[in-house]
C-alpha positions in Angstrom: 82.1 118.8 128.6 82.1 116.1 125.9 79.6 113.3 125.8 82.0 110.5 124.8 79.3 107.9 124.4 77.6 110.0 121.7 80.9 110.6 119.9 81.7 106.9 120.1 78.3 106.1 118.7 78.8 108.5 115.8 82.3 107.1 115.0 81.0 103.5 115.1 78.1 104.3 112.9 80.4 105.9 110.3 82.7 102.9 110.5 79.8 100.5 110.0 78.6 102.4 106.9 82.0 102.5 105.3 82.7 98.8 106.0 79.3 97.8 104.6 79.8 99.8 101.5 83.3 98.3 101.0 82.0 94.7 101.5 79.1 95.2 99.1 81.4 96.6 96.4 83.8 93.7 96.8 80.9 91.2 96.7 79.5 92.9 93.6 82.8 92.5 91.8 82.7 88.7 92.4 79.0 88.1 92.0 77.6 86.2 89.0 75.8 88.5 86.6 73.1 86.8 84.5 72.3 87.5 80.9 69.0 89.0 82.1 70.8 91.5 84.3 73.1 92.4 81.4 70.1 92.9 79.1 68.2 95.0 81.6 71.3 97.1 82.4 72.0 97.9 78.8 68.3 98.7 78.1 68.2 101.0 81.1 71.5 102.7 80.2 70.4 103.3 76.6 66.8 104.1 77.7 65.4 101.6 75.3 63.5 98.3 75.4 64.7 94.7 75.3 63.1 94.5 71.9 65.3 97.3 70.6 68.4 95.4 71.8 67.2 92.2 70.1 66.8 94.3 66.9 70.3 95.8 67.2 71.9 92.5 67.9 70.1 90.9 65.0 71.2 93.6 62.6 74.8 93.0 63.7 74.5 89.3 62.9 72.6 90.1 59.7 69.6 88.0 60.8 66.2 88.5 59.1 63.4 90.4 60.8 61.3 87.2 61.1 64.1 85.4 63.0 64.5 88.3 65.4 60.7 88.4 65.9 60.6 84.7 66.5 63.5 84.8 69.0 62.0 87.8 70.8 58.6 86.0 71.1 60.4 82.9 72.5 62.2 85.2 74.9 58.9 86.6 76.2 57.5 83.1 76.6 60.4 81.2 78.1 62.9 83.9 79.2 65.7 82.3 77.0 68.1 84.9 75.6 69.7 83.8 72.3 73.4 83.7 72.2 73.7 86.5 69.7 71.8 88.9 71.9 73.8 87.9 75.0 77.0 88.4 73.1 75.9 91.8 71.8 74.9 92.9 75.2 78.1 91.8 76.9 80.2 93.6 74.3 78.3 96.8 74.6 77.7 97.1 78.4 79.9 99.1 80.8 80.5 97.7 84.3 79.1 101.0 85.7 75.8 100.2 84.1 75.5 96.8 85.8 76.5 98.3 89.2 73.9 101.0 88.9 71.1 98.5 88.1 72.2 96.4 91.1 72.1 99.4 93.4 68.5 100.2 92.2 67.4 96.6 92.7 68.9 96.6 96.2 66.8 99.6 97.1 63.6 97.8 96.3 
């Protein structure tokens, strides 16, 4: 007739996958998102580089090209993201973009 052990195993596996997905989504909502993750997510969503985002944010703030170049060079050396870039990225990012980057990172 029926193999109840196999059916129970399948049901438990499905419950485990659903519960794990729910817990990860809840954790992702509460998790801290760094400026680096915001920058990477927006760059991936727009299919551009971090440099392009520095340029766009600098144009919004009406900064000179030399200031943008200097800030980008400092970012490459130290990893420090200037406040105007972080502000621009946070204003223009969608939550779905950050979630998709986190899913990709989790697969690695």
